[in-house]
C-alpha positions, 0 to 999 in steps of 0.5 A: 903696523911697524914692529918694535924689536929689542935685541940684547947684546946687540952691539956685536957678533950675533946680536948685531947681525940680528938687529941688522937683519930686522932693519934690512927686512923692515925699514919701518921697524923700531929696532932697539939694541942694548949693551953694557957700554955707552960708547959701543951702544951709541956707535952701533945705533948710529951705524945701523940706524937703530935705537940704543939703550945702555943695559947690563942684563945681569943688573936688576936695577938696569933691567928694571928700567929697560921697559920704560925706554921701549916707547910702547908694546914690544913685538919681538924680544931677542935675548942675544946677550951672553958669552964665556964666563969671566975669569976670577983674579989669579990669587983667588982661592980655588973654590972661590974661583970655581964659584966665580966662574959658575956664577958668571956663566949663569948670570950672563947666559941664563939670568940675563935672559930671565931678568930681561924677559920678566922686565918686558913681559907685560909689554909683549904684544899678541903674536909676538915672539921671544927668541933666546940664543943658546949653544951647541955647548949645552949638548956637549962637555960645555962646562959652566957655559954649556950648563947655563945654556942647557938651563936656558932651554929648560927655562924656555919650555916653561916660558912658552907655556906661560906666554902661549895663551897670549899668542906669543911664542918662545924658542931657543936657537942653539948655535953651533960654531959661528966664526966672525965674532969675539966669542973666543976672545982670540983663543981660536986656533987654525987647528981648532977651527978646522976641527969644528968645521970638519964636524959639520955636514956643510963643511963650513963655519956658521956665520952671524947671518945664519943665526939672524936669518933663523931668528927672523923666521922664528919672529915671523907669522909662519912660525906662529905654531912653533914654540917651546923648541930648541932649534939647532943651527950648527951645519949638522955638527949635532943632529936630533932624531 
């Protein structure tokens, strides 16, 4: 049976690569991408040959309506929406600016995944998978962003226990440095790039396709006993033991 796959934040970067991987591997799959802006959602859907739904994962009203647009049971949910926190206006008092940054980080990188998963949870089919995109920043001095990604992994452990009896897995992919995305908002310098590559054992930056390949495996029958885990995809820049 063709699978139905939902990828939040699927209009660019890692999310887009994940949607493209599923369409390439499973021509009959019903792949759905979400994004906050109608124009980018429409363009991505047309380019990849997928369905597009406008949804801001941090907006409960929009997330509540998301399940209605699925069209049936859901086999794979990929929580790929996220990113660096938004800056407060320059004239914001210091403590209010700090609160703005932390709220933005938590909303984008934790609460969006929590809300989306809750909205579609009853639609998840047995044998399905929930995969959320985390970050190596959770293991380092990642500030508000890294803290939110660490909380994502903690939340995932409980989600795995809740979904496991239904035959559904839940895992986090902690991505290392991935080049070729808009994540750094133009702030990546050649020096920083070289330093991040030097940290890896593979001596190369990651690609969106690296993450997409891992997502595809975690959504496969071969990963049916792999759940409640944080899978580090970073070229060895951070190792576990």
